[in-house]
C-alpha positions as CSV (number, residue, x, y, z in Angstrom):
1,M,-11.8,-12.6,19.8
2,H,-9.1,-11.8,17.3
3,S,-5.5,-12.9,17.8
4,A,-3.0,-10.1,18.2
5,I,-1.6,-8.4,15.1
6,T,2.1,-7.5,14.8
7,L,3.1,-5.1,12.0
8,F,6.7,-5.2,10.9
9,H,7.2,-1.7,9.7
10,A,9.9,0.8,8.6
11,P,9.1,4.5,8.7
12,Q,9.0,6.4,5.3
13,S,8.6,3.1,3.4
14,R,5.8,1.3,1.6
15,S,4.7,-0.2,4.9
16,G,3.3,3.2,5.9
17,A,0.1,2.3,4.0
18,T,-0.4,-0.8,6.2
19,R,0.0,1.3,9.3
20,I,-2.6,3.8,8.1
21,L,-5.0,0.9,7.3
22,L,-4.6,-0.4,10.8
23,E,-5.3,3.1,12.2
24,E,-8.4,3.4,9.9
25,L,-9.6,0.0,11.1
26,G,-9.2,1.2,14.7
27,V,-7.8,-2.1,15.9
28,P,-5.0,-2.7,18.4
29,Y,-1.7,-3.9,16.9
30,T,1.9,-4.3,18.0
31,L,4.6,-2.4,16.1
32,E,7.8,-4.2,15.3
33,A,10.0,-1.4,14.0
34,V,12.6,-2.2,11.4
35,N,15.4,0.1,10.6
36,L,16.0,0.1,6.8
37,K,19.1,2.3,6.9
38,A,20.7,-0.2,9.4
39,G,20.0,-3.1,7.1
40,E,17.6,-4.8,9.5
41,T,15.5,-6.3,6.8
42,R,18.5,-8.3,5.6
43,T,19.3,-9.9,9.0
44,P,18.8,-13.6,9.6
45,R,16.1,-12.8,12.2
46,Y,14.0,-10.7,9.8
47,L,14.6,-13.0,6.8
48,A,13.1,-15.8,8.9
49,T,10.0,-13.6,9.1
50,N,10.0,-12.6,5.4
51,P,12.5,-14.3,3.2
52,M,12.1,-11.5,0.6
53,G,13.6,-9.0,3.1
54,K,10.8,-6.5,2.6
55,V,8.3,-4.6,4.7
56,P,5.4,-4.6,5.4
57,A,4.7,-8.0,6.9
58,I,2.1,-8.8,9.5
59,L,1.8,-11.7,11.9
60,H,-1.7,-12.6,13.0
61,G,-1.8,-15.6,15.2
62,D,0.3,-18.2,13.3
63,A,-0.4,-16.5,9.9
64,M,2.4,-14.5,8.4
65,V,1.1,-12.3,5.6
66,T,3.4,-10.4,3.2
67,E,2.9,-8.4,0.0
68,Q,1.0,-5.1,0.3
69,A,-2.1,-6.0,-1.6
70,A,-2.5,-9.3,0.3
71,I,-2.1,-7.5,3.6
72,M,-4.7,-4.9,2.7
73,I,-7.2,-7.6,1.5
74,Y,-6.6,-9.7,4.6
75,L,-6.9,-6.9,7.2
76,A,-9.9,-5.2,5.6
77,D,-11.7,-8.6,5.4
78,L,-10.7,-9.5,9.0
79,F,-12.5,-6.5,10.4
80,P,-15.7,-6.2,8.1
81,Q,-17.4,-3.9,10.7
82,A,-15.1,-1.1,9.5
83,G,-16.6,-1.2,6.0
84,L,-13.2,-0.9,4.2
85,A,-13.8,-3.8,1.9
86,P,-16.8,-4.7,-0.3
87,A,-18.3,-8.0,0.8
88,L,-18.0,-11.1,-1.4
89,D,-21.5,-10.6,-2.8
90,D,-21.1,-6.8,-3.3
91,P,-20.9,-5.7,-7.0
92,L,-17.9,-3.7,-6.1
93,R,-15.9,-6.7,-4.9
94,G,-14.6,-7.5,-8.4
95,P,-13.4,-4.0,-9.1
96,Y,-11.9,-3.8,-5.6
97,L,-9.8,-7.0,-6.2
98,R,-8.9,-5.8,-9.7
99,W,-7.3,-2.6,-8.4
100,M,-5.6,-4.4,-5.5
101,A,-4.0,-6.8,-8.0
102,F,-3.2,-4.0,-10.5
103,Y,-1.0,-2.4,-8.0
104,G,1.5,-5.2,-7.7
105,A,1.0,-6.8,-11.2
106,C,1.1,-3.6,-13.3
107,F,1.8,-0.4,-11.5
108,E,5.1,-1.3,-9.7
109,P,6.6,-3.3,-12.5
110,A,5.9,-0.4,-15.0
111,L,7.2,2.1,-12.5
112,I,10.5,0.3,-12.0
113,D,11.1,-0.1,-15.8
114,Q,10.3,3.6,-16.2
115,A,12.6,4.6,-13.4
116,L,15.5,2.5,-14.7
117,K,14.8,3.6,-18.3
118,R,14.4,0.0,-19.3
119,E,12.3,-1.1,-22.3
120,P,9.3,-3.2,-21.2
121,A,9.3,-6.9,-22.0
122,P,7.6,-7.9,-25.3
123,P,3.8,-7.7,-25.0
124,S,3.4,-11.4,-24.7
125,M,5.7,-11.4,-21.7
126,S,5.0,-8.1,-20.0
127,P,2.7,-8.1,-17.0
128,Y,1.6,-4.5,-17.7
129,G,2.0,-3.8,-21.5
130,D,3.5,-0.3,-21.5
131,Y,3.8,2.5,-18.9
132,D,1.5,5.0,-20.7
133,T,-1.3,2.5,-21.0
134,M,-0.9,1.6,-17.3
135,L,-1.0,5.2,-16.2
136,S,-3.9,6.2,-18.4
137,T,-5.9,3.2,-17.2
138,L,-5.3,4.2,-13.6
139,A,-6.0,7.9,-14.2
140,A,-9.3,7.1,-15.9
141,Q,-10.4,5.2,-12.8
142,L,-9.3,8.0,-10.5
143,R,-11.3,10.6,-12.5
144,A,-14.5,8.8,-11.6
145,G,-13.6,9.7,-7.9
146,P,-13.5,10.9,-5.3
147,W,-12.2,7.5,-4.3
148,M,-11.0,4.5,-6.3
149,L,-14.4,2.9,-6.3
150,G,-16.4,6.2,-6.6
151,E,-18.1,7.5,-3.5
152,R,-17.0,4.7,-1.2
153,F,-13.7,4.9,0.7
154,T,-12.0,1.5,1.0
155,A,-8.6,0.0,1.7
156,L,-7.8,0.5,-1.9
157,D,-7.6,4.3,-1.3
158,V,-5.0,3.7,1.5
159,L,-2.9,1.6,-0.8
160,W,-3.1,3.9,-3.8
161,G,-3.1,7.2,-2.1
162,Y,0.0,6.4,-0.1
163,A,1.8,4.8,-3.1
164,L,1.0,7.8,-5.4
165,G,2.2,10.1,-2.7
166,W,5.7,8.7,-2.7
167,T,5.9,8.0,-6.4
168,T,4.9,11.6,-7.3
169,A,7.4,12.9,-4.7
170,F,10.1,11.0,-6.5
171,K,8.9,12.2,-9.9
172,L,8.2,8.6,-10.9
173,V,4.5,9.4,-11.6
174,P,3.2,12.8,-13.0
175,E,1.2,14.9,-10.6
176,L,-2.0,14.8,-12.6
177,P,-5.0,16.5,-11.0
178,E,-6.8,13.3,-10.3
179,I,-3.7,11.8,-8.7
180,A,-3.0,14.8,-6.6
181,G,-6.6,14.8,-5.5
182,L,-6.5,11.3,-4.2
183,I,-3.2,11.9,-2.3
184,A,-4.7,15.1,-0.7
185,R,-7.9,13.3,0.3
186,L,-6.0,10.5,2.0
187,N,-3.5,12.8,3.7
188,A,-6.4,14.8,5.1
189,R,-7.8,11.8,7.0
190,P,-7.0,11.6,10.8
191,A,-5.5,8.1,10.5
192,A,-3.0,9.3,7.8
193,Q,-2.1,12.3,9.9
194,R,-1.5,10.2,13.0
195,V,0.8,7.9,11.1
196,A,2.7,10.8,9.5
197,A,3.4,12.1,13.0
198,M,4.3,8.8,14.5
199,D,6.5,7.8,11.6
200,A,8.3,11.1,11.7
201,A,9.1,10.5,15.4
202,L,10.1,6.9,14.7
203,A,12.4,7.9,11.8
204,A,14.1,10.6,14.0
205,A,14.6,8.0,16.7
206,Q,16.1,5.5,14.3
207,A,18.4,8.2,12.8
208,S,19.8,9.0,16.3
């Protein structure tokens, strides 16, 4: 019997990917809605949950898990029957972890430098090298498709499909065919469609 899962979530934010993953896993969870526009991630109450003042975060029993990739790995491993994570002895486990780590270690830092028109750090200090290399490395992986690990859909596709959705919308990432393809395939899934509808309603409620 698993302990209850609570998701700290703001609509139209990075935490949407975690909500989609929970829907894909088909497991019960409690939603703790956070209003970003009202500054609720900066309140003492929320900072006691996640001192970084970010969403998503999940509470599972006594375990608080933050950071998107960590949450994805944790949840997909917690419910192996859903088949959304390669097992430890699966040859795909290494590539799976590689692309989970690549998201936070390379993709987001490169994205922020690019958006702010900052020069990357010197190669010996940069976690990602340069933006073009980061993007071409990702695009090459996507071209093998249809999913990040080829024919198998995993939690990786939720993380990346959602992230590429908002980054292309904000023109931070070019809408290459392989990128647009992953976004479209994720958005066509029932779990993603449910979350889009629920988050639209939640955002409207918070705005009012």
